[in-house]
C-alpha positions in Angstrom: 179.2 134.9 18.8 178.2 137.6 21.2 181.8 138.3 22.3 181.1 137.6 25.9 183.5 135.1 27.5 182.0 131.7 28.2 182.6 130.2 31.7 183.5 126.5 31.9 181.0 124.1 33.4 183.7 123.1 36.0 184.0 126.7 37.2 180.2 127.1 37.3 179.7 123.8 39.2 182.4 124.7 41.8 181.0 128.2 42.3 177.5 126.6 42.6 178.8 124.4 45.4 180.4 127.4 47.2 177.1 129.2 46.9 175.2 126.2 48.3 177.7 126.0 51.3 177.2 129.7 52.0 173.4 129.6 51.7 173.2 131.7 48.6 170.6 129.5 47.0 169.4 131.8 44.1 173.0 132.3 42.9 173.7 128.5 43.2 170.6 127.8 41.1 171.7 130.3 38.5 175.1 128.8 38.2 173.7 125.3 38.0 171.4 126.2 35.2 174.3 127.9 33.3 176.5 124.8 33.9 173.8 122.5 32.6 173.6 124.5 29.4 177.3 124.5 29.0 177.7 120.7 29.6 174.7 118.6 29.3 176.5 115.3 29.7 178.3 116.0 33.0 176.5 114.0 35.7 177.1 116.3 38.7 175.2 119.2 37.3 171.7 117.8 37.6 172.5 117.0 41.2 173.7 120.6 42.0 170.6 121.9 40.1 168.3 119.8 42.2 170.1 120.8 45.5 169.9 124.5 44.6 166.2 124.2 43.7 165.3 122.3 46.8 167.2 124.6 49.1 165.9 127.7 47.5 162.3 126.4 47.9 163.0 125.4 51.5 164.5 128.8 52.3 161.5 130.6 50.7 163.5 133.0 48.6 
């Protein structure tokens, strides 16, 4: 263990959604990727990841 606290996939997914709503697409994508690693079986995470990726590409950041 690295000693760093691990954030739950629920917290990451909710924060990702908040980032998407406030047009912080890079941050949303980062949280979606972390949530996907933390919980591969949770079905909402690929959707958030796809939204973050699409919106970031559209925004051009």
